[in-house]
Backbone as a printed PyTorch tensor [residue, N CA C, xyz], in Angstrom:
tensor([[[58.4030, 16.5100, 34.5530],
         [59.5120, 17.4300, 34.4600],
         [60.2300, 17.4990, 35.8040]],

        [[61.5410, 17.5230, 35.7610],
         [62.3540, 17.6510, 36.9580],
         [62.2260, 19.0830, 37.4700]],

        [[61.9680, 19.2290, 38.7380],
         [61.8780, 20.5440, 39.3510],
         [63.2580, 21.0000, 39.8110]],

        [[63.5170, 22.2700, 39.6680],
         [64.7410, 22.8380, 40.2110],
         [64.5840, 22.9200, 41.7240]],

        [[65.5420, 22.4050, 42.4410],
         [65.5400, 22.4820, 43.8920],
         [66.9830, 22.5420, 44.3670]],

        [[67.1710, 23.1510, 45.5190],
         [68.4740, 23.1590, 46.1690],
         [68.3500, 22.2370, 47.3640]],

        [[69.1300, 21.1620, 47.3770],
         [69.0750, 20.1260, 48.4060],
         [70.1460, 20.4130, 49.4560]],

        [[69.7570, 20.8980, 50.6450],
         [70.7420, 21.3070, 51.6550],
         [71.4400, 20.1410, 52.3470]],

        [[72.7120, 20.3520, 52.6590],
         [73.5290, 19.4040, 53.4120],
         [74.3990, 20.2290, 54.3550]],

        [[74.2970, 19.9970, 55.6560],
         [75.0770, 20.7700, 56.6280],
         [76.5540, 20.4070, 56.5550]],

        [[77.4140, 21.4170, 56.5370],
         [78.8670, 21.2340, 56.4950],
         [79.5100, 22.3100, 57.3580]],

        [[80.2050, 21.8980, 58.3980],
         [81.0420, 22.7990, 59.2020],
         [80.3560, 24.1220, 59.5390]],

        [[79.1090, 24.0510, 59.9800],
         [78.3870, 25.2480, 60.3770],
         [77.7100, 25.9810, 59.2490]],

        [[77.9260, 25.5600, 58.0250],
         [77.2590, 26.1590, 56.8680],
         [76.2790, 25.1700, 56.2640]],

        [[75.6320, 25.5930, 55.2200],
         [74.6590, 24.7210, 54.5780],
         [74.7960, 24.7950, 53.0660]],

        [[75.7460, 24.0510, 52.4970],
         [75.7820, 23.9850, 51.0410],
         [74.5220, 23.2810, 50.5430]],

        [[74.1980, 23.5310, 49.3210],
         [73.0670, 22.8490, 48.7150],
         [73.4420, 22.3540, 47.3450]],

        [[73.0570, 21.1330, 47.0390],
         [73.3130, 20.5690, 45.7290],
         [72.1630, 20.9720, 44.8230]],

        [[72.4930, 21.4430, 43.6180],
         [71.4370, 21.8280, 42.6920],
         [71.8960, 21.6470, 41.2580]],

        [[70.9110, 21.4140, 40.3840],
         [71.2340, 21.4300, 38.9580],
         [71.3620, 22.8710, 38.4720]],

        [[71.7060, 23.0210, 37.2250],
         [71.7990, 24.3310, 36.5960],
         [70.4060, 24.9420, 36.5280]],

        [[70.2470, 26.1830, 37.0060],
         [68.9440, 26.8290, 36.8290],
         [68.5930, 26.8860, 35.3390]],

        [[67.3870, 26.5130, 35.0090],
         [66.9530, 26.4970, 33.6200],
         [67.2470, 25.2150, 32.8860]],

        [[67.7890, 24.2280, 33.5500],
         [68.1460, 22.9720, 32.8860],
         [66.9230, 22.2800, 32.3040]],

        [[65.8100, 22.3040, 32.9950],
         [64.6350, 21.5600, 32.5410],
         [63.4860, 22.4460, 32.0980]],

        [[63.6340, 23.7520, 32.2550],
         [62.6030, 24.6930, 31.8250],
         [63.2420, 26.0720, 31.7470]],

        [[62.4810, 27.0910, 31.5280],
         [63.0250, 28.4390, 31.4240],
         [63.7040, 28.8340, 32.7270]],

        [[64.9060, 29.3190, 32.6380],
         [65.6810, 29.6820, 33.8200],
         [65.0270, 30.7210, 34.6990]],

        [[64.1900, 31.5690, 34.1120],
         [63.4960, 32.5790, 34.8970],
         [62.5950, 31.9790, 35.9600]],

        [[62.1120, 30.7630, 35.7290],
         [61.2730, 30.0970, 36.7270],
         [62.1110, 29.5790, 37.8910]],

        [[63.3820, 29.2630, 37.6480],
         [64.2600, 28.7270, 38.6880],
         [64.9930, 29.8280, 39.4590]],

        [[65.1840, 30.9690, 38.8190],
         [65.9750, 32.0540, 39.3890],
         [65.5130, 32.4510, 40.7840]],

        [[64.2110, 32.6530, 41.0440],
         [63.7960, 33.0570, 42.3970],
         [64.1740, 32.0420, 43.4770]],

        [[64.1770, 30.7720, 43.1520],
         [64.5540, 29.7530, 44.1420],
         [66.0220, 29.8620, 44.5260]],

        [[66.8440, 30.1940, 43.5690],
         [68.2630, 30.3900, 43.8610],
         [68.4740, 31.6720, 44.6700]],

        [[67.8850, 32.7500, 44.2340],
         [68.0610, 34.0360, 44.8980],
         [67.4610, 34.0240, 46.3030]],

        [[66.2960, 33.3820, 46.4800],
         [65.6520, 33.3280, 47.7970],
         [66.5140, 32.6300, 48.8370]],

        [[67.4200, 31.8090, 48.4150],
         [68.3200, 31.1290, 49.3480],
         [69.3550, 32.0870, 49.9230]],

        [[69.4990, 33.2510, 49.3170],
         [70.4460, 34.2850, 49.7560],
         [71.8590, 33.7290, 49.9200]],

        [[72.4090, 33.1400, 48.8670],
         [73.7440, 32.5470, 49.0070],
         [74.8400, 33.5880, 49.1530]],

        [[75.8520, 33.2220, 49.9240],
         [77.0380, 34.0540, 50.0470],
         [78.0110, 33.8090, 48.9120]],

        [[77.8230, 32.6890, 48.2130],
         [78.6940, 32.2850, 47.1140],
         [77.9920, 31.1630, 46.3730]],

        [[78.0440, 31.1770, 45.0590],
         [77.5640, 30.0630, 44.2430],
         [78.7990, 29.4190, 43.6330]],

        [[78.9070, 28.1050, 43.7850],
         [80.0290, 27.3540, 43.2230],
         [79.4980, 26.5250, 42.0660]],

        [[80.0600, 26.7110, 40.8900],
         [79.6490, 25.9220, 39.7390],
         [80.8160, 25.1020, 39.2240]],

        [[80.5330, 23.8570, 38.9120],
         [81.5540, 22.9390, 38.4050],
         [81.3670, 22.6600, 36.9100]],

        [[80.5930, 23.4780, 36.2220],
         [80.3210, 23.2400, 34.8150],
         [81.3770, 23.8960, 33.9260]],

        [[81.8160, 23.1930, 32.8840],
         [82.7180, 23.8200, 31.9140],
         [81.9800, 24.9560, 31.1810]],

        [[82.7200, 25.8070, 30.5270],
         [82.1250, 26.9590, 29.8530],
         [81.0410, 26.5760, 28.8510]],

        [[81.2220, 25.4770, 28.1110],
         [80.2130, 25.1170, 27.1100],
         [78.8820, 24.7450, 27.7670]],

        [[78.8980, 24.1540, 28.9690],
         [77.6530, 23.8700, 29.6830],
         [77.0730, 25.1610, 30.2560]],

        [[77.9170, 25.9920, 30.8110],
         [77.4730, 27.2420, 31.4050],
         [76.8300, 28.1420, 30.3440]],

        [[77.4200, 28.1950, 29.1510],
         [76.9050, 29.0460, 28.0760],
         [75.5270, 28.5950, 27.5990]],

        [[75.2230, 27.3150, 27.7020],
         [73.9200, 26.8030, 27.2620],
         [72.7720, 27.3770, 28.0830]],

        [[73.0700, 27.8590, 29.2670],
         [72.0190, 28.3050, 30.1680],
         [71.9310, 29.8160, 30.2980]],

        [[72.5170, 30.5460, 29.3780],
         [72.3370, 31.9860, 29.3920],
         [73.3870, 32.7280, 30.1740]],

        [[72.9450, 33.6910, 30.9470],
         [73.8500, 34.6730, 31.5420],
         [73.9700, 34.5350, 33.0550]],

        [[74.0150, 33.3300, 33.5760],
         [74.0780, 33.1190, 35.0170],
         [75.2040, 33.9140, 35.6830]],

        [[76.4400, 33.8760, 35.2010],
         [77.4930, 34.6470, 35.8730],
         [77.1570, 36.1400, 35.9770]],

        [[76.6680, 36.7200, 34.8900],
         [76.3310, 38.1460, 34.9130],
         [75.1060, 38.4090, 35.7800]],

        [[74.1180, 37.5200, 35.7190],
         [72.9160, 37.6900, 36.5430],
         [73.2620, 37.6790, 38.0270]],

        [[74.1430, 36.7760, 38.4330],
         [74.5720, 36.7400, 39.8340],
         [75.3450, 38.0040, 40.2020]],

        [[76.2580, 38.4100, 39.3380],
         [77.0440, 39.6190, 39.5970],
         [76.1440, 40.8460, 39.7350]],

        [[75.0880, 40.9030, 38.9450],
         [74.1800, 42.0530, 38.9800],
         [73.4890, 42.2220, 40.3290]],

        [[73.3540, 41.1260, 41.0880],
         [72.7000, 41.2320, 42.3990],
         [73.6860, 41.0000, 43.5510]],

        [[74.9790, 41.0300, 43.2290],
         [76.0030, 40.9850, 44.2620],
         [76.3060, 39.6190, 44.8420]],

        [[75.9840, 38.5550, 44.1100],
         [76.2950, 37.1950, 44.5820],
         [77.5210, 36.7070, 43.8140]],

        [[78.6230, 36.4290, 44.5140],
         [79.8270, 35.9610, 43.8220],
         [79.6620, 34.5350, 43.2840]],

        [[80.3490, 34.2790, 42.1990],
         [80.3510, 32.9670, 41.5630],
         [81.7800, 32.4470, 41.5240]],

        [[81.9780, 31.2220, 42.0130],
         [83.2600, 30.5340, 41.8710],
         [83.0800, 29.5140, 40.7540]],

        [[83.8160, 29.6840, 39.6840],
         [83.7120, 28.7930, 38.5310],
         [84.9150, 27.8600, 38.5050]],

        [[84.6430, 26.5900, 38.7500],
         [85.6770, 25.5580, 38.7590],
         [85.2720, 24.4900, 37.7510]],

        [[85.6830, 24.6210, 36.5110],
         [85.1930, 23.7310, 35.4670],
         [85.7070, 22.2970, 35.5890]],

        [[84.7650, 21.3700, 35.5070],
         [85.0550, 19.9350, 35.5310],
         [84.1400, 19.2780, 34.4990]],

        [[84.6840, 18.4080, 33.6750],
         [83.8750, 17.7010, 32.6870],
         [82.8300, 16.8320, 33.3770]],

        [[81.6930, 16.6590, 32.7130],
         [80.6380, 15.8080, 33.2410],
         [81.2110, 14.4280, 33.5660]],

        [[80.8730, 13.9250, 34.7310],
         [81.3230, 12.6300, 35.2550],
         [82.8100, 12.6240, 35.6060]],

        [[83.4570, 13.7870, 35.5350],
         [84.8830, 13.8700, 35.8050],
         [85.1930, 14.3890, 37.1960]],

        [[86.4700, 14.5380, 37.4460],
         [86.9950, 15.0910, 38.6930],
         [87.9370, 16.2370, 38.3230]],

        [[88.2170, 17.1200, 39.2590],
         [89.0720, 18.2710, 38.9550],
         [90.4680, 17.8840, 38.4660]],

        [[90.9570, 18.6450, 37.4720],
         [92.3390, 18.5030, 37.0380],
         [93.2010, 19.4000, 37.9260]],

        [[94.4780, 19.4680, 37.6540],
         [95.3990, 20.2140, 38.5210],
         [95.0360, 21.7010, 38.6010]],

        [[94.6580, 22.3070, 37.4740],
         [94.3170, 23.7330, 37.4800],
         [93.0610, 23.9880, 38.3100]],

        [[92.0630, 23.1390, 38.1610],
         [90.8280, 23.3030, 38.9280],
         [91.0850, 23.0230, 40.4000]],

        [[91.9410, 22.0520, 40.6880],
         [92.2920, 21.7550, 42.0750],
         [92.9550, 22.9620, 42.7390]],

        [[93.8030, 23.6430, 42.0160],
         [94.4570, 24.8320, 42.5700],
         [93.4100, 25.8950, 42.9100]],

        [[92.4270, 26.0710, 42.0540],
         [91.3480, 27.0100, 42.3350],
         [90.4770, 26.5540, 43.4860]],

        [[90.2700, 25.2350, 43.6000],
         [89.4390, 24.7070, 44.6740],
         [89.9990, 25.0450, 46.0530]],

        [[91.2970, 24.9920, 46.2040],
         [91.9110, 25.2750, 47.4920],
         [91.4710, 26.6470, 48.0070]],

        [[91.4740, 27.6320, 47.1450],
         [91.0450, 28.9790, 47.5170],
         [89.5460, 29.0270, 47.7840]],

        [[88.7550, 28.3990, 46.9230],
         [87.2960, 28.4130, 47.0780],
         [86.8830, 27.7050, 48.3620]],

        [[87.5010, 26.5710, 48.6540],
         [87.1470, 25.8370, 49.8780],
         [87.4500, 26.6820, 51.1160]],

        [[88.6040, 27.3250, 51.1520],
         [88.9460, 28.1700, 52.3020],
         [87.9430, 29.3050, 52.4420]],

        [[87.5860, 29.8930, 51.3410],
         [86.5900, 30.9730, 51.3520],
         [85.2410, 30.4710, 51.8450]],

        [[84.8140, 29.3190, 51.3600],
         [83.5150, 28.7630, 51.7480],
         [83.4860, 28.3930, 53.2270]],

        [[84.5430, 27.7680, 53.7180],
         [84.5750, 27.3560, 55.1240],
         [84.6620, 28.5430, 56.0750]],

        [[85.1600, 29.6730, 55.5940],
         [85.2910, 30.8680, 56.4360],
         [84.0940, 31.8090, 56.3120]],

        [[83.0510, 31.3730, 55.6340],
         [81.9380, 32.2520, 55.3190],
         [80.7220, 31.9730, 56.2020]],

        [[80.6840, 32.5590, 57.3910],
         [79.5020, 32.3580, 58.2280],
         [78.3400, 33.2420, 57.8050]],

        [[78.6270, 34.3180, 57.0800],
         [77.5810, 35.2400, 56.6540],
         [76.5530, 34.5450, 55.7910]],

        [[75.3680, 35.0670, 55.7950],
         [74.2510, 34.4990, 55.0380],
         [74.0220, 33.0500, 55.4120]],

        [[74.3300, 32.7380, 56.6510],
         [74.1470, 31.4070, 57.2280],
         [74.8680, 30.3150, 56.4240]],

        [[75.9830, 30.6770, 55.7810],
         [76.7880, 29.6860, 55.0830],
         [76.0860, 29.0260, 53.9200]],

        [[75.1230, 29.6980, 53.3280],
         [74.3650, 29.1070, 52.2240],
         [75.1810, 29.1740, 50.9510]],

        [[75.5750, 28.0240, 50.4620],
         [76.4750, 27.9430, 49.3220],
         [75.9540, 26.9290, 48.3210]],

        [[75.1360, 27.3370, 47.3680],
         [74.7260, 26.3600, 46.3650],
         [75.9280, 25.8350, 45.5820]],

        [[76.0490, 24.5360, 45.5260],
         [77.0790, 23.8710, 44.7380],
         [76.3520, 23.2330, 43.5740]],

        [[76.7040, 23.6320, 42.3830],
         [75.9080, 23.1670, 41.2770],
         [76.7570, 22.7090, 40.1040]],

        [[76.1650, 21.8050, 39.3750],
         [76.6950, 21.3620, 38.1040],
         [75.4860, 21.2340, 37.1860]],

        [[75.6400, 20.6780, 36.0260],
         [74.5190, 20.6460, 35.0900],
         [73.3480, 19.8370, 35.6500]],

        [[73.6320, 18.6530, 36.2000],
         [72.5670, 17.8060, 36.7380],
         [72.3610, 17.9250, 38.2320]],

        [[73.3200, 18.5040, 38.9450],
         [73.1790, 18.6800, 40.3850],
         [73.4690, 17.4460, 41.2040]],

        [[74.2830, 16.5410, 40.6670],
         [74.5640, 15.3030, 41.3800],
         [76.0650, 15.0700, 41.5580]],

        [[76.7170, 14.5500, 40.5290],
         [78.1020, 14.1040, 40.6430],
         [79.0840, 15.1750, 41.0710]],

        [[79.2470, 16.1990, 40.2450],
         [80.2020, 17.2610, 40.5600],
         [79.7370, 18.0940, 41.7470]],

        [[78.4480, 18.3730, 41.8290],
         [77.9290, 19.1280, 42.9760],
         [78.1450, 18.3430, 44.2650]],

        [[77.9820, 17.0360, 44.2080],
         [78.2180, 16.1980, 45.3850],
         [79.6640, 16.2400, 45.8510]],

        [[80.5980, 16.3190, 44.8930],
         [82.0100, 16.4470, 45.2670],
         [82.2400, 17.7020, 46.0860]],

        [[81.6100, 18.8010, 45.6570],
         [81.8020, 20.0840, 46.3190],
         [81.2160, 20.0690, 47.7250]],

        [[80.1640, 19.3120, 47.9340],
         [79.5980, 19.2030, 49.2810],
         [80.4410, 18.2820, 50.1580]],

        [[80.9350, 17.2000, 49.6050],
         [81.6620, 16.1970, 50.3930],
         [83.0610, 16.6380, 50.8030]],

        [[83.7820, 17.2630, 49.9200],
         [85.1860, 17.5970, 50.1910],
         [85.3580, 18.4740, 51.4360]],

        [[84.5650, 19.5410, 51.6440],
         [84.7330, 20.3280, 52.8720],
         [84.3710, 19.5520, 54.1330]],

        [[83.4850, 18.5720, 54.0140],
         [83.1570, 17.7400, 55.1790],
         [84.4060, 17.0030, 55.6530]],

        [[85.1400, 16.4540, 54.7120],
         [86.3750, 15.7390, 55.0380],
         [87.4020, 16.7280, 55.6000]],

        [[87.5060, 17.8970, 54.9690],
         [88.4540, 18.9190, 55.4500],
         [88.1160, 19.3730, 56.8640]],

        [[86.8290, 19.3210, 57.2220],
         [86.3980, 19.7370, 58.5630],
         [86.4890, 18.5920, 59.5760]],

        [[86.9880, 17.4310, 59.1340],
         [87.2300, 16.3290, 60.0600],
         [86.2340, 15.1820, 60.0140]],

        [[85.2910, 15.2410, 59.0990],
         [84.3200, 14.1490, 58.9950],
         [84.9600, 12.9450, 58.2970]],

        [[84.5570, 11.7640, 58.6950],
         [85.0730, 10.5530, 58.0440],
         [84.6440, 10.5310, 56.5810]],

        [[85.5330, 10.1000, 55.6870],
         [85.2170, 10.1230, 54.2600],
         [83.9240,  9.3950, 53.8800]],

        [[83.6670,  8.2360, 54.4590],
         [82.4420,  7.5140, 54.0880],
         [81.1920,  8.2790, 54.5050]],

        [[81.2180,  8.9000, 55.6690],
         [80.0790,  9.7060, 56.1100],
         [79.9170, 10.9340, 55.2210]],

        [[81.0440, 11.5040, 54.7990],
         [81.0080, 12.6800, 53.9360],
         [80.4220, 12.3540, 52.5640]],

        [[80.5100, 11.1140, 52.1460],
         [79.8730, 10.6940, 50.8950],
         [78.4010, 10.3660, 51.1110]],

        [[78.0760,  9.7980, 52.2490],
         [76.7090,  9.3420, 52.5000],
         [75.7210, 10.4930, 52.6570]],

        [[76.1250, 11.5610, 53.2880],
         [75.1700, 12.6450, 53.5550],
         [74.6680, 13.3300, 52.2910]],

        [[75.5110, 13.7150, 51.3440],
         [74.9560, 14.2790, 50.1060],
         [74.0910, 13.2680, 49.3440]],

        [[74.4750, 12.0090, 49.3850],
         [73.6830, 10.9910, 48.6990],
         [72.3180, 10.7870, 49.3450]],

        [[72.2120, 11.0920, 50.6310],
         [70.9270, 10.9650, 51.3130],
         [69.9100, 11.9810, 50.7920]],

        [[70.3820, 13.1470, 50.3500],
         [69.4670, 14.1600, 49.8410],
         [69.4330, 14.2260, 48.3170]],

        [[70.4450, 13.6640, 47.6810],
         [70.5290, 13.7240, 46.2220],
         [71.1630, 12.4350, 45.7160]],

        [[70.3500, 11.4340, 45.3630],
         [70.9180, 10.1820, 44.8500],
         [71.8850, 10.4490, 43.6900]],

        [[72.8930,  9.6680, 43.6190],
         [73.9610,  9.7570, 42.6140],
         [74.9480, 10.8810, 42.8840]],

        [[74.8310, 11.5450, 44.0410],
         [75.8490, 12.5470, 44.3820],
         [77.1980, 11.8350, 44.4620]],

        [[78.2000, 12.4380, 43.8850],
         [79.5360, 11.8390, 43.7940],
         [79.3950, 10.5230, 43.0320]],

        [[79.2780, 10.6430, 41.7110],
         [78.8290,  9.5350, 40.8720],
         [79.9050,  8.5480, 40.4310]],

        [[81.1620,  8.9680, 40.3280],
         [82.1800,  8.0920, 39.7520],
         [83.3080,  7.8260, 40.7480]],

        [[84.1210,  6.8500, 40.4350],
         [85.2590,  6.5320, 41.3050],
         [86.2260,  7.7210, 41.4040]],

        [[86.4640,  8.4090, 40.2930],
         [87.3560,  9.5770, 40.3190],
         [86.7700, 10.6760, 41.1920]],

        [[85.4660, 10.8720, 41.1280],
         [84.8230, 11.8750, 41.9770],
         [84.9070, 11.4790, 43.4470]],

        [[84.7000, 10.2040, 43.7450],
         [84.8020,  9.7350, 45.1310],
         [86.2210,  9.9530, 45.6640]],

        [[87.2110,  9.6330, 44.8710],
         [88.6030,  9.8050, 45.3060],
         [88.8860, 11.2740, 45.5860]],

        [[88.4480, 12.1750, 44.7230],
         [88.6840, 13.5980, 44.9390],
         [87.9070, 14.1000, 46.1580]],

        [[86.6640, 13.6920, 46.2920],
         [85.8150, 14.1490, 47.3990],
         [86.4010, 13.7360, 48.7530]],

        [[87.0980, 12.6150, 48.7940],
         [87.6570, 12.1100, 50.0550],
         [88.9950, 12.7430, 50.3850]],

        [[89.4180, 13.6830, 49.5700],
         [90.6330, 14.4290, 49.8800],
         [91.8750, 13.7110, 49.4950]]])
């Protein structure tokens, strides 16, 4: 069984982490403490509503303990469309300006690779890192991070 884990990657003084959806491979209650123990200042999810709904009440559970959720829906193996891109601009600025809670920002999608990797890579490029390095670092901790050509193009800004 795949274990739920948050794979940290340093970005501009913060530490986003790539993770799958809590509860993806077992009961979400077993994964919840690992997410909460990270004390995130913001959780970013790239899952469309139909994927998010499969895993229960994550948005409400986070709200109940005061952890904000940024929901930027992207289809599996896809890249953001214009509406999601518009939302990303605000989320990225918020994430890069968030030194509190040591910049811990879980970036998650259903599997914790492709879309989550985009979310980790894009701020690296925005902070001045070379695009190839910004792709390599998430892949070092989570193979298949930034999985498709469309995701790579978006992640590189």
